[in-house]
N, C-alpha and C positions, 0 to 999 in steps of 0.2 A: 726678235723672236726666234726661240729654238725652233729648230724642224728635224724630222728624220726622215733622211733620204736612203734609198737604197739603190746600190750601183750593181749590175749584173754585169760580171766577168766572163770574157772568155772561157775562162780556166777555171772559175770559182765565183762565190758569192761575197762582196764584202757589202755588211752592213754597218752603215755609218749613221754616228751620231754625235751633231756638232751644231755648228753656225753656216748658215749659207755663202757667208764669203770669209770659209776657212783657209781657203787654198796656202796660204801662207802658215799657218799654224803647225806644228810637230805634230805628225800621224802616229797615233799608237795605237797598234794593232794586237788583239788578244786572241791567241788561237781558241778557235772552239773545234778543232778535228779531234786533234789528240785527245784531248779532254772535252768528250762527247757525251755528256750526262745529261738525260731529259726526265723529266716527271710529268703527270698531269697537274693542271691548274686545277685547285679543288673547286674553285668558282666558277671558270669558262669551259673546265674539262678538256681544254687545248693542250697536246704535249707541247713542253717547255723546256728551253734548256737551262740548266741550273748548275749549281755549285762551281765556284770561282769564273762567274760570268758578270759582264758589267748589268745586265739586267735584272738581276736576283739580287731583291733586295731582304732576303734573309741572313741568317748567321752566318751561312757558307758564302754568301756573294760578294762581287767585287763592286758593288755599285756604289758605297762610298769611296773606294778608291779611285774610280772613274770620276766621280766630282771632284775629286783634288786634282788629278791631271787636268781637267777642264779648267778647275780655277787657276791653275797656272799656264792658262794658254794651249792646252794643247787638245786634239782633235781626237777623241776614242772611237774604235771600228772594233768588229769580229769578223774574223775568217773564218768561214765552215769549209776549208778544204787544205789541202795540204799544201804548203806556200810554193808558187811557181815563181820564175823571176819576174815575171809581169805582176805579179800580186805584192812583190817586196819592191818593187820602186816606187809603190803606192805606200810604204811603210817607213817611218823613221826608226821607232821601236817597234820590235815583236816580242811577245811575251808569250811562252810555253809553260804551264803550270799543270802539275800533278797529270801528267799523261796518264791514260785509262791503263787497267789491267781489263780483262774480259768480264768480270764480275760488276765491273761499274758502266762500262761502255752501254749506248743505246744498240740494242740489237743482240747485246752477249759478246760481240766480237769488236776487239779494239782495234782502231786504226794506229799503227805501230809506226813511228819514225823510219822512214827508207831513205834508202841510199841517195836518190834524188833529192830529198829535202835536205839531205845534210849537204850535200855539193851547195845546192841554192844559198842555205842560210851559211855557208862558211863564205862562199864568195861574196855575199851581201855585206857581212861583218866585214870584210877586208877593205870593201868600197865606204866603208863607213857607216853600217848600221850598228845600232845599238839593239843586242839580244838579253833578254832576261829569261834563264831557265830557274824555274823553282818546283822541285819534287815535294814529295812526301814522304813519310815512313816507310819501312817495310811493311809489305803487305798492301798498302794503300796508293802504290805509285807502280808505274811500270819502269824497270831501269835498265836492263839491257840496252833496248834501242834507243833510250834517251842518253845514255852513256856514251854510245856510238857519236852522237851529236856532240855532247860536252868534251869526248875525248880529244875533240878537233882543237879543243883550247886550254887542255892543261887540266881538266877538273875530271873526276869521277865520282860519283855519287856511291855511298857504300852500302846501301840498301839494308840499312839498321835501324835503330832508333833510339835516340836521348834526349834527356831531359822530359822524361817519363812523369805525369802529373797526376797524383791520385785523388780524385774528386775534388775539392776546391782549395787544394794544397798549391797554390798559384806561383811561390816563391819556388817550386821544383822547375816551373818553365820559365825561369829567369835568363835573360842574357844580358851582361852588363857590358857596355861599351866604353871602352877607356877613352881617355884625352886623345886626341889625336888621329883617330880614325877618318879614313879620308872621305865618308860618307855621311856619318851620323856622328851629333855631338855626343859628349858624355852624357850617359843615360842609362836608363833600366829597360828595356826589351822583354816582352814575353812571347816565346817561340816553344811551341809543346810538341814533344813526339816528332823529333828533327830527324833526319837522314846526316849523317856525318860524310866528310868528303875527302878524298885525296886530292894534292894540290902540286902542281909542278908548272915549269914556266912553259907558255908565259904568264899563266895565272898566279894568282898569290892571294893567301889568305886574308879576310878581312874582318871574321867575326870566329868565336868559339863558343863552345858550351860545353861542359864536363870536359875541358881539354882537349875536345875535338874540333876541328876545323869544320863550321858548317855553312862559312859563307867566302866566296870568292871574287875576285875581279880580275879578268884578262883583257888586255890591250892587242888589238890584232889587226895590224895593217892600219887602216883610219879607223877604226871601229872598236868597239867596246862590249863586252860580255858580262853580265852580273848573274853570279849562281847562288842559290842559297836550298838549304834541304828543308825547305819548309814553304809551305804559302800563306806566310806570316800574316797579311795585313788585309785579311778578309774582314767583314762587318761585325762579326762577333768581339773580334778584338780592338777595333778601332773606333768602335760608336761610344765608346764611355762609360756602359751600362755594366759590364761584367767585371771587369779587372780592378783591383785596388788601385788608386789615385796615383802610387808612385810609380807603376806601368806608363810608359810614355809612346805606346805603340803608334798614335794619331800623329803626335809630334814625330816620332820617327817614319812615319810614312810620307809626312811631307817633306822631311830632308831628303829622303829617298828619290821621291819623284823628281824633286827639283835638281839633285845628283844626275839622275837620268837625262831630263831633258838636257841639262849642261852639256852632257856628252853630244849630245844631237849638235848642238850649238858649236861646238869644236869641229866638226868635220872639214 
């Protein structure tokens, strides 16, 4: 039977959702500090975290992504503070998605990625951590400080916007994955309003849209960094309800999750 466990750490609060015998499961930690949006639950009137969070079952949530990780044997959790060295010892995969700008952040003041967080994450990756960095497009994500972290691995998000989709013209958001991609099988993915990126060693590009790099992978020390200019795998586009059937975002998300977990096993 599943149960919810709440662990209070000296330097932060880690909310863990999984099985009680999960000691040997890969630990996937989702940031809820740099992305810290909240809204009132209409039924309970309680203020809740939302938008790219495990508990959010709305279109913009990551509840289905969390289920995919769990089906693959991982334990998912949420970190509500900046990542300390102690926090990262409890993580195999750490995900930062859509870091806030002030207008999005709870309280109107974004928690910006700081020098200490960059140092902790860089050292953690070198020791074998798997870091996932997913931005949004221009006007919807913080870039200056996020790029200071991404730059440690040869990646720079360009604070622009490609694959802009007009109404239900879904083809405008297509990303074609060619055969031979190291993460995805040959398929058609949907990613709209995506930031492009510049890529240099140790990173290498793995996805493009409109002729621009939008995804990259870097191997650093014993660890791995995956970067993408879009939070592409939220509920709206993997639940099978909105996109035409030739888009394969759910399949692609499964392949991506399996690849991330495989990087953990290679440590």
